[in-house]
C-alpha positions in Angstrom: -1.5 37.2 159.0 -0.7 39.1 155.7 2.8 36.9 153.7 4.4 37.3 150.4 5.1 33.7 149.3 7.6 32.7 146.4 5.8 30.5 144.0 7.7 28.8 141.2 11.2 29.6 142.5 13.8 30.3 139.6 14.7 32.8 136.9 10.6 33.3 136.6 9.6 33.4 140.1 6.4 35.3 141.3 6.1 36.9 144.4 2.1 36.4 145.7 0.5 37.5 148.6 -0.9 35.0 150.3 -1.6 33.9 154.7 0.2 32.3 156.8 0.2 31.5 160.7 1.2 34.1 163.2 5.0 32.9 164.4 5.6 32.9 168.6 8.3 33.7 170.2 10.7 31.2 171.1 13.3 31.8 173.8 15.5 35.1 173.1 12.4 35.5 170.6 10.6 38.6 170.1 7.2 39.0 168.2 7.5 42.4 166.0 4.2 43.9 163.8 6.1 45.0 160.8 6.1 48.9 159.1 8.2 48.5 156.9 10.5 45.2 155.1 14.0 46.2 153.3 14.7 44.6 150.2 18.3 42.7 149.5 20.3 41.1 147.1 19.8 38.0 149.3 15.8 37.9 148.7 16.5 38.6 144.7 18.6 35.2 145.1 16.7 32.9 147.0 13.6 33.3 145.2 15.9 32.7 141.9 16.9 29.6 144.2 20.1 30.3 143.7 20.0 31.1 147.9 19.4 28.1 150.3 17.9 29.2 153.4 20.0 28.5 156.6 19.0 25.5 158.9 16.4 26.9 160.9 15.8 29.8 159.2 11.9 31.0 157.7 11.2 29.9 154.4 9.6 33.7 153.9 11.9 36.2 152.3 13.2 39.1 153.9 16.2 39.8 156.6 15.7 43.2 157.6 12.3 45.2 159.3 10.9 48.3 161.6 8.0 48.1 163.7 6.4 47.9 167.0 7.0 44.8 169.5 3.8 43.1 169.7 5.2 40.3 171.9 8.4 40.6 173.8 8.5 36.7 175.2 11.4 36.4 177.6 13.6 39.4 175.8 13.2 41.7 178.7 12.5 44.4 175.6 9.2 46.5 176.0 6.3 45.9 174.0 5.4 48.8 172.2 8.6 49.7 171.7 10.0 50.6 167.8 12.5 48.8 166.9 14.4 47.9 163.9 16.1 44.5 163.6 18.2 41.9 161.3 16.2 38.9 160.4 17.4 35.4 159.5 14.6 35.7 157.1 10.2 36.2 157.7 10.5 39.7 157.0 7.7 40.0 153.9 5.2 39.8 155.9 2.4 41.5 159.1 4.6 40.2 161.8 8.2 38.8 161.9 10.0 36.8 164.7 13.3 38.5 165.8 16.1 37.5 167.7 16.5 39.8 170.6 20.3 39.8 170.1 19.2 41.6 166.6 17.2 44.5 168.0 18.0 47.5 167.6 15.6 50.4 168.9 14.5 52.5 166.0 16.9 56.2 166.6 15.5 59.6 167.2 14.9 61.3 164.1 14.4 58.5 161.9 11.2 57.7 160.4 9.9 54.1 161.6 9.2 52.9 157.8 12.8 54.3 156.7 14.4 52.4 159.4 13.7 49.1 157.9 16.8 50.5 155.7 19.3 50.1 158.2 19.8 46.4 159.6 21.3 44.4 157.3 23.3 47.6 155.7 24.9 48.5 159.2 25.1 45.4 160.8 27.0 44.6 157.3 29.0 47.5 156.8 30.2 47.5 160.3 31.5 44.0 160.6 33.0 43.9 157.5 35.0 47.1 157.7 36.1 47.4 161.5 36.2 44.1 162.3 37.4 42.1 159.5 38.8 44.5 157.9 40.5 46.1 161.1 39.9 49.6 159.7 41.1 52.4 162.1 41.0 56.1 162.3 43.5 57.7 160.3 43.2 54.6 157.4 41.5 55.1 154.1 38.8 53.2 152.7 37.6 51.9 149.8 33.7 51.3 148.6 32.9 49.9 145.6 28.8 50.3 145.2 28.6 53.2 147.2 25.1 54.1 146.3 24.1 50.7 147.4 22.1 50.1 150.5 25.3 49.0 152.4 27.9 51.3 150.1 25.6 54.5 151.6 25.9 54.0 154.9 29.3 52.5 155.1 30.2 56.0 153.8 28.0 58.0 156.0 29.6 55.6 159.0 33.3 55.7 158.3 33.4 59.4 157.2 31.3 60.1 160.3 34.4 58.5 162.2 36.9 60.7 160.7 38.4 58.0 157.9 38.9 59.2 154.4 36.6 57.6 152.2 36.5 57.1 148.4 33.6 54.9 146.6 32.7 53.7 143.2 29.7 54.4 141.5 28.3 53.8 137.5 27.0 57.5 137.2 27.2 61.3 137.8 24.3 61.3 139.6 25.4 58.6 141.7 29.3 59.8 142.0 27.3 62.9 143.5 25.2 60.8 146.0 28.3 59.1 147.2 30.0 62.9 147.8 26.8 64.3 149.7 26.8 60.5 151.7 30.5 62.1 152.7 32.7 60.6 150.4 36.2 62.3 149.8 36.4 61.3 146.3 33.9 59.4 144.0 34.8 57.7 141.0 32.7 56.7 137.8 33.5 53.4 136.7 32.3 53.8 133.7 34.7 56.6 132.8 37.6 56.2 135.2 39.9 53.6 136.8 39.6 53.1 140.5 43.2 51.7 140.7 44.7 55.1 139.1 42.3 57.6 141.1 43.0 55.9 144.9 47.2 56.0 143.6 46.5 59.9 142.9 44.6 60.7 146.1 46.6 58.9 148.1 50.2 59.8 146.8 50.8 56.5 145.2 50.0 54.5 148.6 47.1 52.6 147.9 44.1 52.4 150.1 44.2 50.4 153.6 40.8 48.9 153.1 38.8 47.7 150.5 35.0 46.5 150.8 34.1 44.6 147.3 31.0 43.2 146.3 32.1 42.7 142.6 34.2 40.4 142.8 35.6 38.7 139.3 37.8 41.3 137.0 37.6 43.7 140.7 39.7 40.9 142.2 43.2 41.4 140.5 42.3 45.5 140.4 41.7 45.4 143.9 45.0 43.9 144.7 46.3 46.7 142.6 44.7 49.2 144.3 45.5 48.2 148.2 48.3 49.4 150.1 50.9 48.0 151.9 49.3 45.8 154.7 46.2 45.9 152.9 42.8 44.3 154.1 40.2 43.4 151.2 37.0 42.1 152.1 34.6 40.5 149.6 31.2 40.5 150.6 29.6 39.0 147.3 30.7 38.4 144.0 28.4 39.9 141.7 30.7 39.7 138.4 31.8 35.8 139.2 33.7 33.9 141.9 36.4 33.1 139.1 39.4 35.1 138.0 43.0 34.8 137.0 45.2 36.4 139.6 48.3 37.0 140.2 49.2 37.0 143.6 52.5 38.4 143.7 51.3 41.6 144.9 49.7 39.6 147.6 52.7 38.7 148.9 54.4 41.7 148.3 51.9 44.1 149.9 51.5 41.7 152.4 47.8 41.6 151.8 44.8 40.2 153.3 42.1 38.7 151.2 38.7 38.1 153.0 35.3 36.9 152.8 32.4 36.7 154.8 29.2 36.1 155.0 26.4 37.6 157.5 22.9 35.8 157.7 24.5 32.1 159.0 25.9 33.8 161.8 25.5 32.4 165.5 23.2 34.7 167.6 26.4 35.5 169.8 28.7 36.8 167.1 25.1 39.2 165.9 24.6 39.7 169.4 28.7 41.2 169.5 27.9 43.2 166.3 24.8 44.8 167.4 26.4 46.0 171.0 29.3 47.6 168.6 26.9 49.5 166.6 24.9 50.7 169.8 27.8 52.1 171.0 29.8 53.2 168.2 27.2 54.0 165.5 23.3 54.3 166.8 24.5 58.0 168.8 25.2 58.8 165.2 21.9 57.5 163.2 20.0 60.2 162.8 21.9 63.1 162.7 25.1 62.2 160.8 24.3 58.8 159.9 20.7 58.3 157.8 18.7 55.4 156.0 19.4 56.0 152.5 15.6 55.4 150.6 15.4 55.1 147.0 11.3 53.7 146.8 8.9 52.4 149.3 6.5 50.0 147.8 3.5 48.5 149.4 3.7 44.7 150.7 1.5 43.5 147.8 3.8 45.4 145.4 6.8 42.9 146.2 7.0 41.6 142.8 7.7 45.5 141.5 10.0 46.3 144.1 12.1 43.1 143.2 11.8 44.1 139.6 13.0 47.6 140.3 16.0 46.1 142.3 16.5 43.6 139.7 16.5 46.9 137.2 19.2 49.0 139.0 19.8 52.7 138.7 18.1 53.1 142.4 20.2 55.2 145.4 20.0 53.2 148.5 17.2 51.2 149.9 14.0 49.5 148.3 11.5 49.1 151.3 8.2 46.9 151.4 5.4 49.0 153.7 2.8 47.4 155.4 
């Protein structure tokens, strides 16, 4: 089958079309004929040699796909069903293996290719905001990176569920997009102080939950923006993992600071997230929640797709189509 290999892993990596043996489903796995694969920052980090592959995961890039089930194995799913799936790796190819615990049907009203932009974003947004962040219906949420794949879905999910959502983004156009996703207030971090804005918008109280992928200098500012009993959840540290922090407000406000990853979790943990998504989110996907797709590149142009993602400026997901 056709795949994309990483040559010369590191700063000057190359993504090269090639061939690989057809994978065969093991226990609990299905084989998906891939329609499209979603790009994620972890793909870029792995290609640069900065994200070790979890034990047992494929070396091929690609952590989410959409397509049709070609071999259902012992999963009980139907051959030919249109699905999207979260993967430990291996999505940059004609076929990919997915564990049945990470497979969801393509929702009505969602294009099969566009569905590749859902799995990583919905799994990540839900488990970090709802499970780790413990966001409840009356509470407020601040999402950094509001036009990222995760940010754009997070805003939609929790705005649709009745939460008041604030989001940061880096331009007027991106802020407008966040408002279109359902944010109550979009904050241009280049011209506005998000701490001051959320304090003003909440009457000085601060927000209940913050989803952050920036880290670095945002760590202290998140503490300042959080309200009493607030929860701050980091899913990445794009601005760095080190900062000088004054923990006094953490104590006074009784804050929770958390950081999580998704890729290395057990199938049982991922199944619990999948089941919650199927119950709580999937009925809204295709109507009130939609994948946000910036660009679609052919699989053979994976290098150009990575360059576009690294450059920034995109709104939503970048996909590779087969």
